Backbone bond lengths (Angstrom), bond angles and torsions (degrees), N, CA, C in turn:
res aa  C-N    CA-C-N  psi(-1)  N-CA   C-N-CA  omega(-1)  CA-C   N-CA-C  phi
1 X - - - 1.389 - - 1.477 110.79 -
2 X 1.358 120.85 138.03 1.466 126.13 -175.82 1.481 111.39 -86.50
3 X 1.258 117.52 156.30 1.482 120.84 172.54 1.528 108.14 -135.17
4 X 1.307 113.26 159.55 1.412 118.59 -179.24 1.518 114.40 -65.60
5 X 1.406 113.94 -33.94 1.528 118.39 178.13 1.490 108.80 -72.16
6 X 1.329 119.50 -36.81 1.473 118.31 -179.79 1.506 109.39 -69.02
7 X 1.276 120.97 -37.99 1.470 121.90 174.66 1.474 113.44 -60.20
8 X 1.369 115.13 -40.13 1.517 119.35 179.50 1.520 109.07 -65.65
9 X 1.365 120.62 -38.30 1.410 122.81 -179.51 1.524 110.16 -68.75
10 X 1.319 120.81 -30.00 1.386 122.82 -178.57 1.546 113.91 -80.35
11 X 1.301 117.83 -22.99 1.437 121.57 -177.71 1.589 109.13 -78.85
12 X 1.349 114.89 141.60 1.421 119.15 178.34 1.527 108.36 -113.34
13 X 1.406 116.05 136.23 1.429 119.47 -177.99 1.526 112.05 -72.07
14 X 1.263 116.72 165.45 1.476 123.47 176.72 1.518 111.21 -128.27
15 X 1.326 116.44 26.76 1.444 121.49 -179.84 1.511 114.53 -78.46
16 X 1.276 119.50 161.59 1.495 120.39 178.94 1.533 112.21 -73.59
17 X 1.280 112.50 146.06 1.479 117.99 175.37 1.550 106.83 -123.31
18 X 1.297 110.82 168.13 1.516 116.57 178.91 1.467 111.64 -177.12
19 X 1.304 111.85 -170.40 1.447 120.40 -175.19 1.498 108.35 -159.49
20 X 1.359 116.77 139.07 1.475 119.73 170.54 1.517 108.19 -83.70
21 X 1.272 115.27 132.91 1.445 119.36 -179.28 1.607 114.42 -110.43
22 X 1.235 117.50 -5.26 1.444 125.53 170.99 1.481 111.97 -74.11
23 X 1.332 121.74 140.53 1.438 123.58 -178.15 1.507 105.57 -68.44
24 X 1.326 117.05 -46.45 1.486 119.77 175.11 1.539 109.53 -126.59
25 X 1.285 117.20 144.42 1.481 120.11 172.04 1.528 109.31 -133.29
26 X 1.294 116.88 153.73 1.470 123.65 172.05 1.466 111.86 -79.67
27 X 1.285 121.90 136.99 1.416 123.99 178.80 1.525 110.49 -127.18
28 X 1.281 117.40 157.42 1.449 126.59 171.96 1.489 107.57 -66.11
29 X 1.331 116.11 121.75 1.451 122.78 177.29 1.538 113.99 -47.11
30 X 1.274 118.84 121.89 1.449 127.12 178.31 1.557 112.88 65.09
31 X 1.265 115.36 15.57 1.466 121.17 174.74 1.590 112.56 63.85
32 X 1.321 118.54 -158.44 1.454 119.62 179.83 1.435 105.82 -152.85
33 X 1.397 113.12 164.02 1.448 123.06 -173.51 1.497 112.00 -99.19
34 X 1.329 120.30 127.92 1.426 119.26 -178.85 1.523 113.23 -69.56
35 X 1.331 120.14 133.58 1.417 123.39 178.84 1.586 109.58 -93.18
36 X 1.317 113.21 -8.16 1.496 119.03 178.96 1.540 109.25 -156.28
37 X 1.270 119.87 168.61 1.421 121.67 173.25 1.520 111.34 -65.59
38 X 1.353 118.24 122.65 1.468 123.27 -179.62 1.563 110.41 -133.58
39 X 1.275 114.25 135.10 1.472 121.24 178.00 1.475 109.73 -70.15
40 X 1.358 120.07 147.57 1.442 124.90 173.93 1.432 110.49 -66.74
41 X 1.323 118.00 159.01 1.475 123.66 177.42 1.555 114.77 55.86
42 X 1.310 113.23 36.76 1.493 119.27 170.57 1.479 108.60 -128.11
43 X 1.326 114.45 167.47 1.488 122.43 -174.78 1.552 111.72 -80.10
44 X 1.383 114.43 138.97 1.414 118.59 -178.89 1.576 110.94 -136.06
45 X 1.259 115.48 165.53 1.481 120.83 171.07 1.509 108.31 -119.73
46 X 1.312 117.58 160.78 1.451 126.63 -175.60 1.489 112.16 -104.38
47 X 1.330 115.69 155.93 1.432 124.36 175.75 1.497 113.41 -158.71
48 X 1.275 120.35 -160.96 1.528 124.90 177.91 1.564 107.00 -140.01
49 X 1.344 113.27 144.76 1.511 115.88 173.41 1.518 107.58 -96.18
50 X 1.376 114.80 -177.50 1.434 121.22 -176.07 1.520 111.71 -60.93
51 X 1.272 123.18 -27.24 1.397 125.69 179.55 1.520 115.83 -85.72
52 X 1.377 114.79 2.36 1.423 123.55 179.65 1.519 115.24 80.67
53 X 1.420 118.37 11.98 1.428 119.38 179.27 1.555 109.17 -85.87
54 X 1.266 115.85 150.37 1.548 121.80 -179.26 1.484 106.48 -70.43
55 X 1.374 114.79 132.94 1.492 122.90 177.77 1.456 109.84 -118.53
56 X 1.274 121.17 166.90 1.441 128.52 168.76 1.491 115.14 -140.12
57 X 1.332 118.11 147.27 1.430 123.39 173.22 1.419 107.97 -143.20
58 X 1.445 117.11 171.03 1.352 123.15 -178.47 1.534 110.99 -59.41
59 X 1.307 118.79 144.51 1.430 126.33 -178.48 1.629 107.47 -56.78
60 X 1.265 117.81 131.82 1.549 116.94 -175.59 1.496 109.90 -113.73
61 X 1.368 121.22 -12.20 1.387 125.20 -178.04 1.515 109.78 -151.83
62 X 1.392 117.84 126.29 1.459 123.24 -176.24 1.590 112.68 -58.37
63 X 1.334 116.28 -22.37 1.443 116.63 -177.74 1.582 111.40 -86.11
64 X 1.288 119.43 -12.81 1.509 120.15 -179.82 1.504 111.16 -73.69
65 X 1.388 115.02 153.58 1.438 121.48 174.85 1.470 107.76 -53.52
66 X 1.381 114.82 129.65 1.459 120.11 -175.22 1.532 111.95 -114.21
67 X 1.346 113.91 143.91 1.453 121.45 176.43 1.487 105.10 -128.40
68 X 1.377 117.02 174.64 1.474 123.01 174.20 1.537 110.10 -119.69
69 X 1.319 116.45 130.52 1.457 117.82 173.12 1.505 107.92 -90.10
70 X 1.394 113.93 124.31 1.422 122.07 -177.90 1.475 110.32 -139.85
71 X 1.322 117.25 66.92 1.474 125.59 -178.61 1.522 111.67 -73.95
72 X 1.372 118.87 129.36 1.414 118.56 173.50 1.572 113.20 -64.76
73 X 1.334 113.99 140.66 1.453 122.08 -177.94 1.538 109.99 -97.35
74 X 1.240 114.19 141.28 1.509 118.37 172.85 1.537 107.35 -116.64
75 X 1.316 118.01 115.32 1.451 122.33 -170.35 1.512 108.15 -93.49
76 X 1.387 112.59 137.01 1.440 120.89 177.24 1.571 107.85 -126.62
77 X 1.375 116.44 146.79 1.449 118.87 170.81 1.558 117.13 44.36
78 X 1.315 118.10 46.79 1.456 120.95 176.58 1.499 116.67 69.94
79 X 1.325 119.79 24.88 1.449 122.78 178.54 1.541 105.65 -69.09
80 X 1.355 111.29 144.37 1.549 118.35 178.52 1.538 104.77 -97.39
81 X 1.355 113.68 158.99 1.467 121.56 178.63 1.505 112.56 -57.19
82 X 1.341 118.78 -32.58 1.464 124.05 -176.80 1.491 110.53 -72.36
83 X 1.324 119.83 -7.00 1.494 122.63 178.20 1.516 109.68 -89.63
84 X 1.325 121.48 -7.37 1.503 119.82 -173.24 1.535 109.46 -98.56
85 X 1.294 114.06 145.73 1.446 124.85 170.40 1.533 110.18 -155.92
86 X 1.244 115.24 164.47 1.517 120.29 179.91 1.587 106.88 -89.98
87 X 1.297 117.16 109.29 1.460 121.32 -179.56 1.526 111.18 -79.99
88 X 1.364 117.70 153.12 1.430 120.36 174.21 1.510 111.09 -50.78
89 X 1.352 116.34 128.83 1.469 122.17 179.96 1.500 113.24 96.01
90 X 1.381 118.14 -13.13 1.449 121.66 176.51 1.543 112.07 -73.07
91 X 1.246 118.98 142.22 1.497 123.36 173.56 1.491 105.68 -91.36
92 X 1.365 119.93 133.61 1.471 125.31 -175.53 1.559 110.08 -132.98
93 X 1.306 111.39 156.27 1.446 119.49 171.02 1.580 110.79 -74.93
94 X 1.298 116.07 126.73 1.481 118.50 178.94 1.497 107.59 -113.36
95 X 1.293 118.07 129.80 1.472 121.51 -176.42 1.556 107.95 -102.64
96 X 1.332 112.68 135.03 1.471 124.07 178.35 1.514 105.24 -84.56
97 X 1.324 116.26 121.70 1.493 122.96 -176.73 1.494 109.24 -78.59
98 X 1.355 114.83 125.03 1.511 118.25 176.17 1.516 108.19 -127.48
99 X 1.305 113.86 138.36 1.497 121.96 -176.89 1.525 110.88 -65.22
100 X 1.431 110.85 131.15 1.516 118.55 179.66 1.529 115.70 63.93
101 X 1.315 115.02 10.22 1.500 122.17 -176.47 1.510 110.35 -119.84
102 X 1.382 117.37 -47.07 1.392 119.81 -172.68 1.539 108.56 -97.43
103 X 1.352 113.73 124.25 1.487 122.61 178.24 1.556 106.62 -126.27
104 X 1.279 114.53 137.70 1.508 118.31 179.36 1.479 106.10 -152.38
105 X 1.329 113.00 168.12 1.524 122.37 174.92 1.499 105.98 -116.63
106 X 1.307 116.40 148.40 1.458 121.65 173.90 1.539 111.54 -148.17
107 X 1.274 116.02 143.78 1.411 119.93 175.11 1.495 111.28 -92.91
108 X 1.344 116.29 -5.34 1.440 121.47 176.53 1.531 112.95 -82.38
109 X 1.344 113.49 71.53 1.555 115.48 -178.06 1.450 107.73 -142.57
110 X 1.271 116.57 159.77 1.490 128.39 174.00 1.540 111.33 -140.41
111 X 1.226 115.25 154.85 1.435 118.71 178.91 1.608 112.42 -91.27
112 X 1.326 116.30 138.84 1.494 117.98 -179.95 1.532 110.15 -63.47
113 X 1.320 112.09 127.25 1.462 118.54 -177.07 1.541 111.93 -78.89
114 X 1.266 115.41 -6.40 1.501 118.55 175.86 1.534 109.60 79.66
115 X 1.370 113.00 174.09 1.455 121.59 176.91 1.523 111.00 -157.43
116 X 1.313 118.81 101.32 1.437 123.50 -172.90 1.516 109.73 -70.17
117 X 1.338 119.50 -21.72 1.436 123.91 -175.57 1.517 111.60 -85.94
118 X 1.269 116.17 -12.54 1.556 121.26 -177.22 1.544 108.66 -71.02
119 X 1.290 116.70 157.91 1.412 121.33 175.78 1.527 106.33 -121.62
120 X 1.355 118.14 112.46 1.458 125.26 -3.99 1.485 107.30 -75.39
121 X 1.340 115.12 163.64 1.471 125.04 179.64 1.565 106.93 -61.09
122 X 1.344 109.97 142.88 1.504 118.50 177.92 1.516 108.22 -111.56
123 X 1.332 115.80 115.71 1.424 117.87 178.15 1.576 113.02 -79.22
124 X 1.279 112.26 151.96 1.494 116.38 179.46 1.413 113.66 -70.21
125 X 1.283 122.31 147.07 1.468 125.68 173.69 1.545 105.89 -91.76
126 X 1.356 113.54 129.00 1.446 118.63 -177.70 1.469 113.71 -111.21
127 X 1.440 115.83 -15.42 1.496 116.28 175.77 1.520 106.95 -155.00
128 X 1.269 116.59 162.25 1.429 124.97 -179.39 1.542 108.35 -82.18
129 X 1.368 111.82 128.57 1.490 116.53 176.68 1.518 108.87 -139.72
130 X 1.265 118.77 145.61 1.464 123.41 179.90 1.539 104.36 -60.53
131 X 1.348 113.48 144.18 1.414 121.20 -179.64 1.526 119.86 92.53
132 X 1.295 111.81 -6.97 1.491 119.21 170.90 1.490 110.04 -72.74
133 X 1.275 118.82 165.70 1.426 121.72 -179.98 1.564 112.51 -119.95
134 X 1.280 113.80 162.88 1.572 117.32 -177.30 1.506 109.76 -147.92
135 X 1.286 115.36 153.60 1.507 124.97 168.06 1.495 106.27 -139.44
136 X 1.420 116.53 166.13 1.395 119.49 179.22 1.524 107.46 -96.79
137 X 1.358 115.53 136.30 1.441 123.32 -179.15 1.515 107.93 -105.02
138 X 1.334 115.73 113.86 1.485 119.46 -178.16 1.541 113.09 -61.77
139 X 1.362 118.24 -29.94 1.431 119.05 178.92 1.525 116.07 -66.54
140 X 1.341 114.79 -51.40 1.472 120.44 -177.72 1.528 109.45 -83.36
141 X 1.340 120.56 -17.02 1.416 128.01 -174.46 1.550 110.15 60.47
142 X 1.340 115.47 39.48 1.420 124.11 176.83 1.482 112.97 -137.73
143 X 1.393 115.61 160.49 1.428 120.06 174.71 1.568 106.90 -83.39
144 X 1.308 116.41 128.18 1.442 120.20 179.01 1.551 108.14 -93.52
145 X 1.372 116.29 119.20 1.431 121.48 175.88 1.462 112.48 -88.09
146 X 1.277 120.54 123.98 1.483 122.30 179.14 1.552 111.04 -131.88
147 X 1.259 113.27 167.13 1.570 119.69 176.67 1.477 107.33 -66.36
148 X 1.315 117.59 142.99 1.444 123.49 -179.74 1.551 110.92 -69.83
149 X 1.395 118.27 -25.45 1.446 120.24 -179.41 1.506 113.79 -84.52
150 X 1.397 114.28 -26.85 1.520 119.01 179.02 1.521 107.20 -136.44
151 X 1.320 113.24 71.04 1.431 116.93 -177.33 1.550 113.09 -71.74
152 X 1.382 114.44 162.25 1.430 122.82 178.48 1.536 105.87 -58.24
153 X 1.358 118.54 146.29 1.545 121.19 -176.05 1.498 108.52 -61.03
154 X 1.333 121.52 -32.45 1.494 116.44 -174.68 1.554 110.64 -76.13
155 X 1.322 116.68 -12.55 1.401 116.79 -177.57 1.542 112.85 -63.47
156 X 1.331 114.71 -36.55 1.445 125.54 -177.70 1.555 109.10 -58.23
157 X 1.326 118.57 -38.61 1.423 119.44 -177.26 1.548 119.62 -100.86
158 X 1.343 112.86 -2.18 1.473 123.41 179.08 1.551 109.88 -62.47
159 X 1.295 112.96 132.69 1.515 118.21 176.65 1.503 109.75 -75.02
160 X 1.311 121.19 -22.80 1.440 124.33 174.03 1.520 109.77 -120.93
161 X 1.410 111.14 122.13 1.440 118.11 -179.44 1.554 107.14 -119.78
162 X 1.391 113.36 146.84 1.467 116.74 -176.06 1.444 110.48 -133.07
163 X 1.383 117.92 149.77 1.387 126.71 174.82 1.414 108.97 -104.32
164 X 1.394 121.74 137.02 1.451 123.65 178.02 1.552 106.11 -82.47
165 X 1.352 115.29 124.10 1.451 118.57 -179.37 1.559 112.02 -116.44
166 X 1.278 117.01 -8.53 1.551 118.72 177.82 1.541 107.67 -174.29
167 X 1.239 111.27 167.99 1.512 121.10 175.26 1.493 109.61 -139.13
168 X 1.276 119.49 140.04 1.449 121.57 -178.15 1.525 109.95 -124.59
169 X 1.358 115.59 113.06 1.437 122.13 -176.82 1.503 109.88 -102.07
170 X 1.260 124.89 -1.89 1.469 126.33 -178.26 1.524 107.33 -77.97
171 X 1.315 115.19 101.84 1.461 118.07 -176.06 1.518 111.35 -66.67
172 X 1.312 122.17 -25.70 1.465 121.69 177.95 1.515 108.54 -70.35
173 X 1.262 119.86 -33.46 1.505 123.81 177.66 1.490 109.40 -69.51
174 X 1.337 119.42 -45.96 1.439 121.10 -171.87 1.497 109.82 -89.71
175 X 1.351 117.18 -1.71 1.475 122.68 176.61 1.541 112.11 62.02
176 X 1.329 118.22 44.89 1.419 121.17 171.00 1.470 121.74 119.95
177 X 1.295 118.33 -5.26 1.463 119.35 176.36 1.577 113.71 -155.75
178 X 1.319 114.16 147.38 1.496 118.11 179.61 1.515 105.05 -69.80
179 X 1.403 115.51 144.65 1.377 120.56 177.03 1.551 111.95 -124.74
180 X 1.289 118.04 162.73 1.428 124.80 173.90 1.541 106.31 -120.40
181 X 1.370 118.37 137.91 1.438 118.68 180.00 1.535 107.69 -98.62
182 X 1.378 117.04 126.34 1.458 123.55 -176.56 1.520 108.33 -117.21
183 X 1.323 112.72 144.23 1.483 122.12 173.35 1.533 106.75 -119.74
184 X 1.340 115.32 133.64 1.444 118.29 -178.07 1.566 109.29 -69.66
185 X 1.306 112.94 135.75 1.485 120.65 179.50 1.529 110.24 -108.61
186 X 1.268 115.03 159.80 1.513 118.38 176.51 1.541 106.11 -64.85
187 X 1.344 114.02 132.39 1.459 120.67 -179.23 1.469 113.74 -78.29
């Protein structure tokens, strides 16, 4: 006979995972409260609620001031990192992005599919390599990794730009998902 608890144990989350790689990071004082469900190690924007408390939500426009949500996880009963997310109403740590200082890993990424009809043509990215660039796409809720010579069109207007500095394919290390290591670049 099945139980609700057993079914919950058998399901595996599909949420973003990541890791802060900087020894020190600047954070928003007292964090912020999620206005919606937001995956960890994705880009967010800040606001305020009716009580005057700082809030955050998923980034809605690449030109807006961008922050990183990197809430610490507390694991219970064998939970995997891909099971965690920031639920609406949760308070989370919000990292202030600083050029050449903030480094982090995130599994919330996709490779630029390219565009042969663009001028100049943009080739598709087929693998992660150091020196590529990235920006956060509000539609897919992922960092788009593109070639540094023919970057994605939204990269030019993004308020937060990133440099690819490594890639981690060891699923045991990342606890369930491949990640890309990004370093904040001067915008």
